C-alpha positions in Angstrom: -37.5 -38.7 -13.4 -36.8 -42.4 -13.2 -34.4 -44.0 -15.6 -33.7 -47.7 -15.9 -31.0 -49.1 -18.1 -31.8 -52.6 -19.3 -29.2 -55.3 -20.0 -29.7 -57.7 -22.9 -28.8 -61.4 -22.8 -26.0 -60.6 -25.3 -24.6 -57.9 -23.1 -24.9 -60.2 -20.0 -23.0 -62.8 -21.9 -20.3 -60.4 -22.8 -19.9 -59.3 -19.2 -19.7 -62.9 -18.1 -17.0 -63.6 -20.7 -14.8 -61.1 -18.8 -14.3 -63.7 -16.1 -13.4 -63.1 -12.5 -12.2 -59.6 -13.1 -15.7 -58.4 -13.7 -17.1 -60.1 -10.5 -16.6 -57.0 -8.2 -18.6 -54.9 -10.7 -21.4 -57.4 -11.1 -21.8 -57.5 -7.3 -22.0 -53.8 -7.2 -24.1 -52.8 -10.1 -21.7 -53.8 -12.8 -22.7 -53.3 -16.3 -22.4 -53.5 -20.0 -19.7 -51.9 -22.0 -21.9 -51.4 -25.1 -21.8 -47.9 -26.2 -19.2 -46.9 -23.6 -17.4 -43.7 -24.3 -13.6 -43.5 -24.2 -12.1 -41.6 -21.2 -8.7 -40.0 -20.8 -5.9 -42.5 -20.4 -7.8 -45.1 -22.4 -10.3 -45.9 -19.5 -13.9 -46.4 -20.3 -17.0 -45.1 -18.7 -19.2 -48.2 -17.7 -23.0 -47.9 -17.8 -25.2 -48.6 -14.9 -26.7 -52.1 -14.2 -30.0 -53.3 -15.6 -31.8 -53.0 -12.3 -30.5 -49.6 -11.2 -33.1 -46.9 -10.6 -32.1 -43.3 -11.0 -33.8 -40.5 -9.2 -32.4 -37.8 -11.5 -35.1 -35.2 -11.7 -34.3 -32.9 -8.8 -37.0 -30.5 -9.8 -39.3 -33.0 -7.9 -37.6 -31.9 -4.6 -39.7 -30.2 -1.9 -40.2 -27.5 -1.0 -40.7 -26.3 -4.6 -40.3 -22.7 -3.6 -36.6 -23.5 -2.8 -35.9 -24.2 -6.5 -35.2 -21.9 -9.3 -34.1 -21.8 -13.0 -33.2 -18.2 -13.0 -30.6 -17.8 -10.3 -32.9 -16.4 -7.8 -31.3 -15.5 -4.5 -31.6 -18.0 -1.7 -32.7 -20.9 -3.9 -31.2 -24.0 -5.4 -30.5 -23.6 -9.1 -31.9 -26.3 -11.5 -29.8 -27.3 -14.5 -30.7 -29.9 -17.2 -28.2 -32.5 -18.2 -27.8 -35.8 -19.9 -24.9 -38.3 -19.5 -23.1 -40.3 -22.1 -24.9 -43.3 -20.7 -28.3 -41.8 -21.5 -29.4 -40.8 -18.0 -31.4 -37.5 -18.3 -32.1 -35.3 -15.4 -32.2 -32.0 -13.6 -29.4 -31.3 -11.1 -29.6 -28.9 -8.2 -26.8 -26.6 -7.2 -26.3 -23.8 -4.5 -23.6 -21.2 -4.0 -22.1 -21.0 -0.5 -22.8 -17.3 0.0 -26.6 -17.9 0.2 -28.6 -20.0 2.6 -30.8 -22.2 0.3 -32.3 -24.5 2.9 -33.0 -28.3 2.9 -34.4 -30.2 0.0 -36.3 -33.5 0.2 -36.2 -36.0 -2.7 -38.8 -38.8 -2.6 -37.2 -42.1 -3.4 -40.4 -44.2 -3.8 -38.8 -47.7 -3.5 -39.2 -50.5 -0.9 -36.7 -52.8 0.7 -32.9 -52.6 1.0 -31.0 -50.8 -1.8 -27.4 -49.8 -2.4 -27.4 -46.0 -2.6 -25.0 -44.0 -4.9 -24.9 -40.2 -5.0 -24.0 -38.5 -8.3 -22.4 -35.1 -7.9 -20.9 -32.6 -10.4 -18.0 -30.6 -9.1 -18.0 -27.7 -11.5 -15.5 -25.1 -12.4 -15.8 -22.2 -10.0 -14.0 -19.3 -8.3 -13.8 -21.0 -5.0 -10.8 -22.7 -3.4 -10.0 -26.4 -3.8 -12.6 -28.8 -2.5 -12.6 -28.8 1.3 -12.0 -32.2 3.0 -15.0 -31.4 5.3 -17.4 -31.6 2.4 -19.6 -29.7 -0.1 -22.9 -31.3 0.7 -24.8 -32.9 3.6 -27.3 -35.7 3.1 -29.4 -38.1 5.2 -32.3 -40.4 4.9 -35.5 -39.7 6.7 -35.2 -41.4 10.1 -31.5 -40.9 10.4 -30.3 -39.2 13.5 -28.0 -36.8 11.7 -26.7 -35.7 8.3 -23.6 -37.2 6.6 -21.1 -34.8 5.0 -20.0 -35.6 1.4 -16.7 -34.4 0.0 -15.0 -34.5 -3.4 -12.5 -37.5 -3.3 -9.6 -35.6 -4.7 -6.0 -36.6 -3.8 -6.5 -40.3 -4.6 -5.0 -41.8 -7.8 -6.1 -44.8 -9.8 -3.8 -47.8 -10.5 -2.5 -46.0 -13.6 -1.5 -42.9 -11.5 -4.3 -40.7 -12.9 -6.5 -38.8 -10.4 -9.6 -40.8 -9.4 -12.0 -37.8 -9.9 -10.1 -36.5 -12.9 -8.6 -33.1 -13.2 -9.4 -29.9 -15.2 -12.0 -30.5 -17.8 -12.2 -34.2 -17.1 -13.3 -33.3 -13.6 -15.8 -30.5 -14.5 -17.4 -32.4 -17.3 -18.2 -35.5 -15.2 -20.5 -36.7 -12.5 -18.7 -38.5 -9.7 -20.9 -41.5 -8.8 -20.0 -42.6 -5.3 -21.3 -45.5 -3.3 -22.7 -44.2 0.0 -24.4 -46.9 1.9 -26.9 -49.8 1.8 -30.3 -49.2 3.7 -33.9 -50.3 3.7 -35.6 -47.5 1.9 -39.2 -48.4 2.5 -41.0 -45.2 3.1 -37.9 -43.1 3.1 -36.7 -40.0 1.3 -33.4 -38.3 0.8 -32.8 -34.9 2.5 -29.9 -32.8 1.5 -28.5 -29.3 2.2 -25.4 -27.1 2.0 -22.7 -27.6 4.7 -23.3 -26.1 8.1 -21.1 -23.6 9.9 -18.0 -23.4 10.0 -17.6 -25.2 6.7 -18.9 -22.4 4.5 -16.1 -20.0 5.6 -14.2 -18.4 2.7 -11.3 -20.8 3.0 -13.6 -23.9 2.9 -16.6 -22.8 0.8 -17.6 -24.2 -2.5 -20.7 -25.0 -4.6 -23.1 -27.7 -3.3 -24.5 -30.0 -6.0 -26.5 -33.1 -6.4 -27.1 -34.6 -9.9 -28.9 -37.9 -9.1 -29.4 -40.7 -6.7 -28.9 -44.2 -8.0 -30.6 -47.0 -6.2 -29.8 -50.7 -6.7 -32.1 -53.3 -5.1 -30.5 -56.2 -3.4 -31.1 -59.8 -4.5 -31.9 -62.4 -1.8 -28.2 -63.5 -1.9 -27.0 -59.8 -1.5 -29.5 -59.3 1.4 -27.8 -62.1 3.3 -24.4 -60.7 2.6 -25.5 -57.3 3.7 -26.6 -58.8 7.0 -23.2 -60.4 7.3 -21.6 -57.0 7.1 -23.5 -55.5 10.0 -21.2 -54.6 13.0 -21.0 -56.9 15.9 -19.0 -56.9 19.2 -16.4 -59.1 17.4 -16.0 -56.8 14.3 -15.9 -53.5 16.2 -12.1 -53.2 16.3 -11.5 -49.7 14.8 -10.7 -46.3 16.2 -11.3 -42.8 14.8 -8.7 -40.3 15.9 -10.6 -37.0 15.7 -8.4 -33.9 15.3 -10.3 -30.9 16.8 -8.6 -28.2 14.6 -12.0 -27.5 13.3 -12.9 -26.3 16.9 -9.7 -24.6 18.1 -8.3 -23.6 14.7 -5.6 -25.6 13.0 -1.9 -24.9 13.8 -1.5 -23.1 10.4 -3.8 -20.4 11.9 -7.4 -20.9 11.1 -10.4 -19.5 13.2 -12.0 -21.1 16.2 -15.5 -22.5 16.3 -17.8 -23.8 19.0 -21.3 -25.3 18.1 -24.3 -23.9 19.9 -26.6 -26.8 19.1 -26.2 -30.4 20.1 -27.5 -31.5 16.7 -24.3 -30.2 15.1 -22.4 -32.9 17.1 -25.0 -35.6 16.3 -24.5 -34.9 12.6 -20.8 -35.0 13.0 -21.0 -38.4 14.8 -23.4 -40.0 12.3 -20.8 -41.7 10.1 -19.4 -43.8 13.0 -22.7 -45.4 13.9 -23.5 -48.7 12.4 -19.8 -49.3 11.6 -16.9 -51.3 12.9 -15.6 -48.2 14.9 -15.5 -49.0 18.6 -13.3 -46.3 19.9 -13.7 -42.5 19.4 -10.5 -40.6 20.3 -11.4 -37.0 20.8 -8.6 -34.5 20.8 -9.9 -32.6 23.9 -6.4 -31.1 24.7 -4.5 -29.3 21.9 -1.7 -28.1 24.2 -3.4 -26.1 26.9 -6.3 -25.2 24.5 -9.2 -27.3 25.7 -12.3 -28.4 23.7 -14.5 -28.5 26.8 -15.4 -26.2 29.7 -12.1 -26.1 31.5 -11.1 -24.5 34.8 -7.4 -24.9 34.1 -6.6 -24.4 30.4 -7.8 -22.1 27.7 -10.9 -22.4 25.5 -9.2 -20.9 22.5 -11.6 -18.1 21.6 -10.4 -14.6 21.0 -11.3 -13.4 24.5 -10.6 -16.9 26.0 -13.9 -16.9 27.8 -16.5 -19.7 27.6 -19.7 -18.5 26.1 -23.0 -19.8 27.8 -24.4 -20.4 24.3 -21.8 -23.0 23.5 -22.4 -26.7 23.7 -19.7 -28.6 25.5 -18.3 -30.9 22.8 -16.6 -33.4 25.1 -19.9 -33.8 27.1 -22.0 -34.5 24.0 -19.6 -36.8 22.3 -19.2 -38.8 25.5 -23.0 -39.2 25.8 -23.3 -40.2 22.1 -20.4 -42.7 22.2 -21.9 -44.5 25.3 -25.4 -44.4 23.9 -24.2 -46.3 20.9 -22.0 -48.9 22.7 -18.7 -47.2 21.9 -15.8 -46.1 24.0 -14.4 -42.5 24.1 -10.9 -41.4 25.0 -9.8 -37.8 25.4 -6.5 -37.3 23.8 -3.6 -35.0 24.5 -1.5 -33.4 21.8 1.3 -31.4 23.4 1.1 -28.4 21.1 3.4 -25.5 22.0 4.3 -22.1 20.5 3.7 -21.6 16.7 5.3 -19.7 13.9 5.5 -16.0 15.0 3.1 -14.6 12.3 0.3 -17.0 13.4 -1.7 -14.8 15.8 -4.8 -17.0 16.1 -5.7 -18.4 19.6 -4.2 -21.8 18.9 -0.8 -20.1 18.7 -1.0 -18.3 22.0 0.2 -21.3 24.1 -0.2 -19.4 27.3 1.2 -22.3 29.4 4.3 -22.3 27.3 5.0 -18.6 27.6 4.3 -18.5 31.3 6.8 -21.4 31.9 9.6 -20.9 29.5 12.1 -22.1 32.2 10.7 -25.6 31.4 11.1 -25.4 27.6 13.0 -28.0 25.7 16.5 -26.9 24.7 18.8 -27.7 21.8 22.5 -28.6 22.1 23.3 -24.9 22.3 20.8 -24.2 25.0 18.3 -22.4 22.7 14.6 -23.0 23.5 12.4 -25.2 21.3 8.7 -24.5 21.0 7.4 -27.0 23.5 7.8 -27.9 27.2 9.9 -30.8 28.4 8.6 -33.8 30.1 11.8 -33.9 32.1 10.3 -31.4 34.5 7.8 -32.7 37.1 5.9 -29.4 36.9 5.2 -29.9 33.2 4.0 -33.5 33.7 1.8 -32.4 36.6 0.1 -29.7 34.5 -0.8 -32.2 31.8 -2.1 -34.6 34.5 -4.3 -31.9 35.9 -5.9 -31.3 32.5 -6.3 -35.1 31.8 -8.0 -35.4 35.2 -10.5 -32.8 34.0 -11.4 -34.9 30.9 -11.9 -38.0 33.0 -14.5 -36.3 35.1 -16.7 -36.4 32.0 -17.0 -40.1 32.3 -14.7 -40.9 29.4 -13.3 -44.4 29.2 -9.6 -43.5 28.9 -6.8 -41.3 27.7 -4.9 -41.2 24.4 -1.4 -39.7 24.3 -0.4 -38.4 20.9 3.3 -39.1 20.9 3.5 -38.9 17.1 3.5 -35.1 17.3 5.7 -32.5 19.1 8.8 -34.9 19.3 11.1 -35.0 21.0 9.6 -34.7 24.4 12.9 -34.5 26.2 16.1 -33.0 24.8 19.1 -31.2 26.2 17.6 -29.6 29.3 19.8 -29.0 32.4 18.4 -31.8 34.6 18.6 -34.3 31.7 22.2 -33.4 30.9 23.2 -33.5 34.7 21.7 -36.9 35.4 23.2 -38.4 32.2 26.7 -37.1 33.2 26.2 -38.5 36.7 25.4 -41.9 35.4 27.8 -42.2 32.4 30.5 -39.6 33.1 30.2 -37.9 29.8 28.4 -34.8 28.3 25.5 -36.0 26.0 26.0 -32.9 23.8 29.3 -34.5 22.7 27.5 -37.7 21.6 25.5 -38.3 18.4 21.7 -38.4 19.0 21.7 -42.0 17.9 23.7 -43.0 21.0 21.7 -45.8 22.6 22.5 -44.7 26.2 21.2 -41.2 25.4 18.1 -42.4 23.7 17.2 -44.7 26.6 17.9 -41.9 29.1 15.6 -39.4 27.4 12.9 -42.1 27.0 12.9 -42.8 30.7 11.4 -39.4 31.4 8.5 -40.2 29.0 8.0 -43.6 30.5 7.8 -41.9 33.9 5.0 -39.7 32.5 3.2 -42.7 31.2 3.5 -44.4 34.6 1.9 -41.3 36.1 -1.0 -41.3 33.5 -1.5 -45.0 34.2 -1.8 -44.3 38.0 -4.3 -41.6 37.3 -6.4 -44.0 35.2 -6.3 -46.7 37.7 -8.0 -44.6 40.3 -11.1 -46.0 38.6 -11.0 -49.6 37.4 -11.5 -50.3 33.8 -10.2 -47.1 32.3 -7.6 -47.6 29.5 -4.6 -45.9 28.0 -3.7 -45.6 24.3 -0.6 -44.2 22.7 -0.2 -42.9 19.2 3.4 -43.1 18.2 5.6 -43.0 15.1 5.9 -46.3 13.4 8.6 -45.1 11.1 10.9 -42.1 10.9 8.9 -38.9 10.5 9.1 -36.8 7.3 11.5 -34.2 8.9 13.9 -36.9 10.0 16.9 -37.2 7.6 17.9 -40.5 9.1 15.8 -43.2 7.5 18.0 -46.0 8.7 16.7 -48.9 10.8 14.0 -47.6 13.1 12.9 -48.1 16.7 10.4 -45.6 18.4 13.0 -45.1 21.2 14.5 -42.6 18.7 11.6 -40.3 19.7 11.7 -41.1 23.4 9.2 -44.0 23.2 10.5 -47.1 25.0 7.7 -49.4 23.8 9.3 -52.5 25.1 9.3 -51.2 28.7 5.7 -50.0 28.4 4.7 -53.5 27.3 6.7 -55.3 29.9 5.3 -53.1 32.7 1.8 -53.3 31.2 1.4 -49.6 31.1 -0.6 -49.3 27.9 -3.7 -50.9 26.5 -3.5 -49.7 22.9 -0.6 -49.0 20.6 -1.4 -47.1 17.4 1.6 -46.6 15.2 1.3 -43.9 12.5 1.6 -43.2 9.7 3.0 -46.6 8.8 4.7 -49.3 10.8 7.3 -51.9 10.0 5.8 -55.3 10.2 8.8 -56.5 12.1 7.8 -54.1 14.9 4.2 -55.3 15.0 5.3 -58.9 15.3 7.8 -57.9 18.1 5.2 -56.0 20.0 2.6 -58.8 19.7 5.2 -61.2 21.1 5.9 -58.9 24.0 2.4 -57.9 24.8 0.6 -61.1 24.0 -3.2 -60.9 23.7 -3.4 -58.2 26.4 -2.4 -55.2 24.3 -4.4 -54.0 21.3 -2.2 -53.2 18.2 -4.2 -50.8 16.0 -2.0 -49.3 13.3 -3.0 -46.2 11.4 -4.3 -46.8 7.8 -2.4 -44.2 5.8 -2.5 -42.3 3.5 -5.6 -40.4 4.4 -6.8 -40.7 0.8 -6.7 -44.1 -0.9 -8.9 -46.4 -2.9 -11.4 -48.6 -0.9 -9.7 -51.8 -1.9 -6.3 -50.4 -0.9 -7.6 -49.8 2.6 -8.7 -53.4 2.7 -5.4 -54.6 1.4 -3.4 -52.6 4.0 -5.7 -53.8 6.9 -5.2 -57.4 5.8 -1.4 -57.0 5.8 -1.4 -55.6 9.3 -3.8 -58.2 10.6 -1.5 -61.0 9.3 1.5 -59.4 11.1 -0.3 -59.4 14.5 -2.6 -56.3 14.5 -6.0 -56.9 16.0 -7.6 -53.7 14.8 -6.9 -50.4 13.1 -7.2 -46.6 13.6 -7.6 -43.7 11.2 -5.8 -40.5 12.0 -7.8 -37.3 11.0 -10.9 -39.5 11.0 -13.0 -36.3 11.0 -11.9 -35.8 7.5 -12.1 -39.3 6.1 -15.8 -40.2 6.5 -16.8 -37.5 4.0 -15.1 -39.5 1.2 -18.0 -41.8 0.9 -16.6 -44.5 -1.3 -13.5 -44.9 0.8 -15.4 -44.7 4.1 -17.7 -47.5 2.8 -14.7 -49.8 3.0 -13.1 -48.4 6.1 -16.2 -48.8 8.2 -16.2 -52.5 7.5 -12.5 -53.4 8.1 -13.3 -55.1 11.4 -14.8 -57.9 9.3 -11.6 -59.8 8.8 -13.4 -62.6 7.0 -14.8 -60.1 4.5 -11.6 -58.3 3.5 -11.1 -60.3 0.3 -14.6 -59.3 -0.7 -13.9 -55.6 0.0 -10.7 -55.9 -2.1 -12.7 -57.3 -5.0 -15.6 -54.9 -4.7 -13.7 -51.7 -3.8 -12.9 -50.5 -7.3 -16.7 -50.3 -8.1 -17.5 -48.0 -5.2 -16.6 -44.9 -7.3 -16.7 -44.0 -11.0 -16.8 -41.0 -13.3 -19.8 -40.6 -15.6 -19.3 -38.0 -18.3 -21.8 -35.4 -19.4 -23.1 -35.4 -22.9 -25.4 -32.3 -22.6 -25.4 -29.7 -19.8 -27.6 -26.7 -19.4 -28.5 -26.9 -23.1 -24.9 -27.2 -24.4 -23.2 -30.1 -26.0 -20.4 -30.8 -23.6 -17.6 -32.6 -25.4 -16.1 -29.7 -27.3 -17.5 -26.9 -25.2 -15.9 -24.9 -22.3 -12.5 -24.9 -23.9 -11.9 -21.1 -23.8 -10.1 -20.9 -20.4 
């Protein structure tokens, strides 16, 4: 079913009269307000542009035998609908308990088009929408599927949820800009999420209501070409948390893929983007996301299975094949809360070496090991050496987790007393002498990592660190990372690090100071937090950091950001510094809610109000 919404001259003139505020929408399929329906909070639903083409009849998908109107097992269910804008169609939905297979939707257009996906997130018995996605989609010819997630957790300027809530969510189609591509001879293929994202804690209904296609004008084609990544614009890093493999620290199950295609799918969003550096969390404590001889592999029996694919090996090959760098990162995870009995909580290295544990003022153990002990540093170095053997381009130390790295251990207290003649336990933690003393042990570890890297020229070191007091810190006063054992000034003066990635935010004063100390040799790539924000807000934040001295950006938990299509559409182009103002203008048009008028034979507005 193809629907085109025409724009009259009068409607066009009315849009034009809105002035510059309408420009972002006009450049991204903006539209007439005639007949628009009021939305909660006084907002309006805006109709589609005159040249938009809707592929809204998903009963045309193939194979036909995978479709049903009677809730047959193992098939996609077809449901009729009509939006308040007059788009009629048949959506497809599948429940997570059943394997319903892939569907192919012919697009039947030629040339470059902007592609929007329309999805209804219906009321159901499942958990909240998983950040890993509820649908996977690709175009024919793509190397892998893209995951698509509900973009909950982001608010509009008026404070209301972007995707709505309650009935305003269930009664709407979320229309999200995905990408721009030449669609000549191409179809859309979509499916339910792959394992492990259909586990009970992540499962939800998969849905696709329509695909909206907007052809590019000649001017837009030229601008599309301008937004393609180049060596100059590739200045971003994805920091990939591997909790989906090892289990998260809250105690979720482990997973290892048995097919390389799983990893190719996972890597797809970073291709054709401004992402240059893929930071893979290969070391979560001594739990290793590769075939280790030293650490643990995190499975219940802690034995590598021959059917598993080695994630670090495949990600390294993919990164290099696409002109990207890959760093293996270390997160010094230790013991977990006692009721967490999953493999990530076992921390064998910690329990076998408790004599090297960090201690509080009273001599009671903390849940991690102290870098003050050479034996602890040597263990981490042995694991890091294993990752470098894969041909990775460097190492990333996540010093924004597991702080402090040195505390009141015996050798630390003794050497401080020898130097200053006083017991540090009698001093406040803010004592500058004590902070610098503890930081010296971390700096020694960084020197050792640098030495390891320099065994092969060209390898680099990145550090993720707190750019502000962390949420558990009651002292929000003037901040310097040395509070958490990070002597950044010494690192820069000794040229120990190549990348500094402050997270979740960073004081612009620190950025300017580090740029002055490090000059053009060091990369300052601050994290773009929060994890969920509007596309134009990402561009605004990147612009602010660039102006303060940053030369790139990173995204923590990047493995859960690309699924938020409208937001990722902006993030993946943030290396185009000269296009940031354009992204700021256009960003608000990357996502909108379109309300249903009729659904499955019902009038929607005053229905479904009984619970």
